[in-house]
C-alpha positions in Angstrom: -83.2 -97.0 -15.1 -81.4 -95.5 -18.2 -82.3 -91.9 -16.8 -80.7 -92.9 -13.5 -77.5 -93.9 -15.1 -77.5 -90.8 -17.4 -77.9 -88.8 -14.2 -75.1 -90.7 -12.4 -72.6 -90.1 -15.3 -73.6 -86.3 -15.3 -73.1 -86.1 -11.4 -69.8 -88.0 -11.7 -68.7 -85.6 -14.4 -69.6 -82.6 -12.4 -67.9 -84.0 -9.4 -64.7 -84.5 -11.4 -64.8 -81.1 -12.9 -65.2 -79.8 -9.3 -62.1 -81.8 -8.4 -60.1 -80.7 -11.2 -61.3 -76.9 -10.6 -60.4 -77.3 -7.0 -57.0 -78.6 -7.7 -56.1 -75.7 -10.1 -57.5 -73.2 -7.5 -55.2 -74.6 -4.8 -52.2 -74.7 -7.2 -53.0 -71.0 -8.4 -53.4 -70.1 -4.5 -50.2 -71.9 -3.8 -48.2 -70.2 -6.7 -49.6 -66.8 -6.5 -50.5 -66.1 -2.8 -46.9 -65.3 -2.1 -47.0 -62.4 -4.6 -50.4 -60.8 -3.4 -49.4 -61.3 0.3 -46.0 -59.6 0.0 -47.6 -56.6 -1.8 -50.3 -56.1 0.8 -50.2 -53.6 3.6 -49.5 -56.4 6.3 -46.5 -58.0 4.7 -43.9 -59.1 7.0 -40.4 -58.9 5.0 -37.1 -60.3 5.7 -33.8 -58.2 5.6 -31.3 -57.5 2.8 -27.5 -57.9 4.1 -24.4 -57.0 2.5 -21.4 -59.8 1.9 -20.3 -59.4 5.4 -23.6 -59.6 7.1 -24.4 -55.9 7.4 -28.1 -54.8 7.1 -28.8 -53.1 4.0 -32.7 -53.1 4.5 -34.8 -53.6 7.3 -38.7 -53.2 7.2 -38.7 -52.2 10.9 -35.6 -50.1 10.8 -35.2 -47.1 13.2 -32.8 -44.4 13.6 -32.3 -45.3 17.1 -31.0 -48.7 16.2 -28.9 -48.2 13.0 -28.1 -44.3 13.2 -29.7 -41.5 11.3 -27.5 -41.7 8.2 -26.8 -45.5 8.2 -28.8 -46.3 4.9 -28.2 -43.1 2.9 -25.4 -44.5 0.7 -27.4 -47.5 -0.4 -31.2 -46.7 -0.4 -31.5 -45.5 -3.9 -30.3 -48.9 -5.2 -31.4 -51.4 -2.4 -34.8 -49.5 -2.2 -37.5 -50.2 0.4 -41.2 -51.3 0.5 -42.6 -47.7 0.1 -43.7 -48.3 -3.3 -42.2 -45.0 -4.2 -38.8 -46.5 -5.8 -39.7 -49.2 -8.4 -36.3 -49.9 -10.0 -34.6 -51.1 -7.0 -33.4 -54.4 -5.7 -36.1 -54.7 -3.1 -38.9 -53.5 -5.3 -37.9 -56.1 -8.0 -37.5 -58.9 -5.5 -40.1 -58.5 -2.9 -41.1 -62.2 -3.0 -37.8 -63.2 -1.9 -38.3 -61.3 1.2 -41.7 -62.7 1.9 -42.0 -64.2 5.5 -45.1 -66.1 4.7 -45.7 -69.9 4.0 -48.6 -71.2 2.3 -48.4 -74.4 4.1 -48.2 -72.7 7.5 -51.0 -70.1 6.5 -49.7 -67.2 8.4 -47.2 -64.4 8.7 -44.3 -64.7 11.2 -41.7 -62.5 12.6 -39.7 -65.6 12.9 -39.3 -66.1 9.4 -35.9 -66.4 8.0 -36.5 -64.9 4.2 -33.4 -62.8 3.2 -31.4 -61.6 0.4 -27.6 -61.9 0.9 -25.9 -59.3 -1.6 -22.4 -59.0 -3.0 -22.1 -55.5 -1.8 -19.5 -54.2 0.8 -21.3 -51.6 2.6 -18.1 -50.2 4.4 -16.6 -49.6 1.0 -19.8 -48.1 -0.4 -19.9 -45.8 2.3 -16.2 -44.7 1.7 -17.0 -44.0 -1.9 -20.1 -42.1 -1.2 -18.3 -40.0 1.4 -15.5 -39.4 -1.2 -18.0 -37.5 -3.7 -18.1 -34.8 -0.9 -20.7 -32.2 -2.0 -20.7 -33.3 -5.6 -23.5 -35.6 -7.1 -22.8 -38.4 -9.4 -22.5 -42.2 -9.4 -19.8 -44.8 -8.9 -20.1 -48.6 -9.8 -17.5 -51.3 -9.5 -17.5 -55.2 -9.8 -15.5 -58.2 -9.9 -14.8 -58.5 -13.4 -14.2 -62.3 -13.3 -17.0 -63.5 -11.1 -19.6 -60.5 -11.8 -20.1 -59.5 -8.2 -21.3 -56.0 -7.8 -19.1 -54.7 -4.9 -20.0 -50.9 -4.9 -23.0 -49.0 -6.4 -23.2 -45.5 -5.2 -25.5 -42.6 -6.4 -25.7 -39.1 -5.3 -27.7 -37.4 -4.1 -28.4 -40.3 -1.7 -31.7 -40.8 0.1 -32.2 -41.2 3.9 -35.1 -43.2 4.4 -35.4 -41.6 7.9 -35.6 -38.2 6.5 -39.0 -38.9 4.7 -39.8 -38.5 0.9 -40.6 -34.7 0.6 -38.4 -31.8 -0.7 -36.1 -34.3 -2.2 -33.1 -33.3 -4.5 -33.6 -34.4 -8.0 -32.3 -37.9 -8.7 -32.2 -38.8 -5.2 -34.8 -41.7 -5.7 -33.0 -43.5 -8.7 -29.5 -45.3 -8.9 -27.8 -43.3 -11.7 -25.4 -46.3 -12.5 -28.3 -47.6 -14.5 -29.3 -44.7 -16.3 -27.8 -42.9 -19.4 -25.5 -40.0 -19.6 -23.5 -38.3 -22.4 -20.3 -40.4 -22.1 -17.6 -37.7 -23.4 -14.3 -39.0 -24.2 -14.9 -42.4 -22.5 -16.9 -43.2 -25.8 -13.5 -43.4 -27.5 -13.0 -46.8 -25.9 -15.9 -48.0 -27.7 -14.8 -46.2 -31.0 -11.4 -47.7 -30.7 -12.9 -51.0 -30.3 -15.0 -50.6 -33.2 -12.2 -49.4 -35.3 -10.1 -52.2 -34.5 -12.9 -54.7 -35.6 -13.0 -52.7 -38.9 -9.2 -52.5 -39.5 -7.3 -54.8 -37.3 -4.1 -54.1 -35.4 -1.6 -53.5 -38.2 -3.9 -51.0 -40.1 -5.2 -49.0 -37.1 -1.6 -48.6 -35.8 -0.7 -47.1 -39.1 -3.2 -44.3 -38.9 -1.5 -41.2 -38.3 -3.1 -37.8 -38.3 -2.4 -34.1 -37.6 -3.9 -32.1 -34.8 -3.6 -28.3 -35.0 -6.2 -27.5 -32.4 -9.1 -27.4 -35.1 -10.0 -29.8 -37.9 -12.6 -28.9 -40.6 -14.2 -32.1 -41.9 -15.2 -32.9 -45.3 -18.5 -31.4 -44.6 -17.0 -28.0 -43.8 -17.7 -28.4 -40.2 -15.1 -27.8 -37.4 -14.1 -30.2 -34.7 -12.2 -28.4 -31.8 -9.6 -30.1 -29.4 -9.4 -29.4 -25.9 -5.6 -28.3 -26.4 -6.1 -25.0 -28.5 -2.6 -25.3 -29.7 -3.2 -28.9 -31.0 -1.3 -32.1 -30.2 0.7 -32.3 -33.5 1.3 -35.6 -35.4 -0.3 -38.6 -33.5 -0.9 -42.2 -34.0 -3.8 -43.9 -32.4 -2.2 -44.6 -28.8 -1.2 -40.9 -28.6 -4.5 -39.7 -29.8 -6.2 -42.0 -27.1 -3.9 -40.9 -24.2 -4.4 -37.1 -25.3 -8.2 -37.7 -26.0 -7.8 -35.9 -29.3 -10.9 -34.8 -31.0 -9.5 -34.0 -34.3 -7.6 -37.3 -34.5 -10.8 -39.3 -34.0 -12.9 -37.2 -36.3 -10.3 -38.1 -39.0 -10.1 -41.6 -38.1 -14.0 -41.8 -38.5 -13.7 -40.1 -42.1 -10.9 -42.6 -43.1 -11.7 -45.0 -46.0 -10.9 -47.9 -43.7 -13.4 -47.0 -40.9 -16.2 -49.0 -42.5 -19.4 -47.5 -40.9 -21.3 -50.7 -41.6 -18.8 -52.7 -39.4 -18.8 -50.0 -36.8 -22.4 -49.9 -36.4 -22.5 -53.8 -36.3 -19.9 -53.7 -33.3 -21.8 -51.1 -31.5 -25.0 -53.0 -31.8 -23.2 -56.2 -30.3 -22.0 -54.1 -27.5 -25.5 -53.2 -26.6 -26.1 -50.0 -28.4 -29.3 -48.9 -30.0 -27.9 -47.4 -33.2 -30.1 -45.2 -35.6 -33.3 -46.4 -33.3 -32.5 -50.0 -33.7 -34.2 -52.5 -31.3 -32.8 -51.7 -27.7 -30.6 -54.1 -25.8 -32.3 -55.7 -22.9 -30.3 -55.8 -19.6 -31.4 -56.3 -16.1 -29.4 -57.2 -13.1 -31.4 -59.1 -10.6 -34.7 -57.6 -12.1 -33.2 -54.1 -12.2 -33.5 -52.4 -15.4 -30.3 -51.0 -17.1 -30.8 -48.3 -19.8 -29.6 -49.1 -23.2 -26.8 -47.3 -24.7 -27.7 -45.3 -27.9 -26.3 -43.3 -30.7 -26.8 -42.1 -34.3 -24.5 -42.9 -36.9 -25.6 -41.9 -40.3 -22.8 -40.4 -42.4 -19.1 -40.7 -41.3 -18.4 -37.4 -43.2 -20.6 -35.4 -41.1 -20.2 -33.7 -37.9 -22.9 -35.5 -35.9 -21.5 -39.1 -36.4 -18.0 -38.0 -35.7 -19.1 -36.0 -32.6 -21.1 -39.0 -31.6 -18.1 -41.3 -31.9 -16.3 -38.7 -29.8 -18.8 -39.1 -27.1 -21.0 -36.1 -27.6 -24.2 -35.5 -29.6 -26.8 -38.2 -29.6 -24.5 -40.6 -27.9 -25.9 -41.9 -24.5 -24.3 -44.8 -22.2 -25.0 -45.8 -18.6 -22.1 -46.2 -16.3 -23.0 -49.9 -15.7 -22.6 -50.6 -19.4 -19.5 -48.8 -19.6 -18.0 -50.9 -16.7 -19.2 -54.1 -18.3 -17.2 -53.3 -21.5 -14.2 -52.9 -19.2 -14.8 -56.6 -18.1 -14.5 -57.8 -21.9 -11.4 -55.8 -22.4 -9.7 -56.8 -19.0 -10.6 -60.7 -19.5 -9.3 -60.2 -23.1 -12.2 -62.4 -24.1 -14.4 -59.8 -25.9 -17.3 -61.3 -23.6 -18.4 -59.2 -20.7 -19.1 -60.9 -17.3 -22.9 -60.5 -16.4 -23.1 -58.2 -13.1 -25.2 -59.5 -10.2 -25.8 -58.4 -6.6 -27.8 -61.3 -5.3 -25.2 -63.7 -4.2 -27.7 -66.0 -2.4 -31.1 -65.9 -0.7 -32.6 -67.8 2.1 -36.1 -69.1 2.4 -38.8 -68.6 5.0 -37.4 -71.7 6.9 -33.9 -70.5 6.7 -32.6 -72.9 4.0 -30.3 -71.4 1.3 -31.3 -70.9 -2.2 -30.8 -69.1 -5.5 -27.0 -69.1 -5.4 -25.5 -66.9 -8.1 -23.5 -68.3 -10.8 -21.2 -66.7 -13.5 -22.6 -65.9 -16.7 -21.3 -64.0 -19.6 -22.6 -62.0 -22.6 -22.4 -63.3 -26.1 -19.2 -62.0 -27.9 -19.2 -58.3 -28.0 -16.0 -58.0 -30.0 -13.1 -60.3 -30.9 -10.6 -61.4 -28.3 -7.7 -59.9 -30.6 -9.4 -56.5 -30.3 -9.9 -56.9 -26.6 -6.1 -57.6 -26.0 -5.3 -54.5 -28.3 -7.5 -52.2 -26.5 -6.3 -53.3 -23.1 -2.8 -52.7 -24.0 -3.7 -49.2 -25.2 -5.6 -48.6 -22.1 -3.0 -49.7 -19.8 -0.3 -47.4 -21.6 -3.0 -44.5 -20.7 -3.4 -45.9 -17.1 0.4 -45.1 -16.6 -0.3 -41.5 -16.5 -2.2 -41.8 -13.3 0.4 -43.3 -11.2 0.6 -40.2 -9.0 -3.0 -39.7 -8.7 -4.0 -43.4 -8.2 -0.8 -44.7 -6.8 -0.2 -48.6 -6.1 -2.4 -50.0 -8.8 -1.6 -51.1 -12.7 -4.7 -49.9 -14.3 -6.2 -49.7 -17.7 -8.0 -46.2 -18.0 -10.0 -43.8 -19.9 -11.3 -40.4 -18.8 -13.7 -38.3 -20.3 -15.4 -34.7 -20.1 -19.1 -34.3 -21.3 -20.6 -31.2 -22.1 -24.3 -31.0 -20.8 -27.0 -28.4 -20.6 -25.9 -26.8 -23.8 -22.4 -26.6 -22.7 -23.5 -24.8 -19.3 -22.0 -27.6 -17.3 -19.5 -30.4 -17.6 -19.6 -34.1 -16.2 -16.3 -35.9 -15.6 -15.8 -39.5 -16.2 -13.3 -42.1 -15.1 -13.8 -45.8 -16.4 -11.2 -48.9 -16.3 -10.0 -51.8 -14.6 -7.2 -53.0 -12.2 -5.0 -55.8 -13.9 -4.1 -57.3 -10.6 -5.4 -60.8 -10.8 -6.0 -61.0 -7.1 -7.8 -57.7 -7.3 -10.0 -57.9 -10.7 -12.1 -54.8 -10.4 -13.7 -52.7 -13.2 -15.4 -49.6 -12.5 -16.8 -46.6 -13.7 -17.1 -43.0 -11.8 -19.0 -40.1 -13.0 -19.0 -36.7 -11.2 -21.8 -34.3 -12.1 -21.1 -30.7 -13.0 -17.4 -30.9 -12.1 -15.6 -27.7 -11.4 -11.8 -27.3 -11.7 -10.2 -27.4 -8.0 -12.8 -29.6 -6.6 -13.0 -33.4 -6.2 -11.7 -35.5 -8.8 -12.7 -38.8 -10.6 -9.0 -40.0 -9.8 -9.3 -39.5 -6.0 -12.8 -41.4 -6.1 -11.4 -44.3 -8.0 -8.5 -44.4 -5.6 -10.8 -44.4 -2.7 -12.9 -47.0 -4.7 -10.0 -49.3 -5.3 -8.4 -49.2 -1.7 -11.7 -49.8 0.0 -12.4 -53.0 -1.8 -10.5 -56.0 -0.2 
């Protein structure tokens, strides 16, 4: 009798463990089935749409339906299900497109899973075409809401043209990768200098530019104006993008390097190989800005603060800093591209909400830098007419000086058109397309 009871207890225990294991297995299948199915060869995926309902991704797309070049301007950002582009919207969010239900237990072509983005495909295409034969990138967002409206990267990628013999850079969205920023770095340096000095002190800094400046270490910093700019304060030097002025500003006793490094880190830089800042946009990785600032009396640190040397920044991060300046808060609006999604059954889900970074710099600094950038923006009224802008241009020497990249970053001050942006033209040559003209197309394309 005692043996029977013992066996019954053992059987009960085994049955209980079996039931618990079965429940865990079912829960695991329910939770993870979507992942494995959506990554299988037979996955049926929903579509990706722009803000106006235009299709940006269709698993079953054909050139006959959409036109041969329909997707070329957005494929290296949106991506597809080929598995060849990993840092793209589709690749990072495949499960949101899965037309499979665990409860139904089957794929279906009637599933309504979809991603509804904030992009404007028509505007995106206009900016893409504005680059002409040049390569580069342009990104723009609403600096109040965080909605990415335009994200172009050239060379583009035509999914109907195949994936062989592609031009370098066609399979990535360059807006999220790092480049030497040139004089657009002077925005960050001005921010850091104001954090270290305050308005009154930095406004009092006046230096002479004769075309060449020999620093305290005996190294020469050249100005793009061979004859120099003469006596300048910070506003004039920013407008003239004067390298000798900024080299002297970095050397100045009031330019506290520890404060500057602290500010750069808050803005998202990895400084002197410090821990990289982590930034993702709906799963897409954005490369961390980086620089080395060791000795403010030496060429490498001065050159880095001017935007050359070891300094590297992504256009996306540069755009975000414009948000923190334009909003006059010192906090950047976090960008996003997924406005909302729909589930398998068509019900809406995952509505985006506004988010902001921690304080990158003080609000007083944001207001000061905004004013300086707006004064500089007045110089562009002929080339970008109809807008009141805060702007900073930059020319970056790359490939050991063999080529120059051209940047323009800034913001529209119109509260009904709150757009922050960054445009890069690679290997720009005088007489070709300009960043001014692309920015004008960008702003006029966004309603």
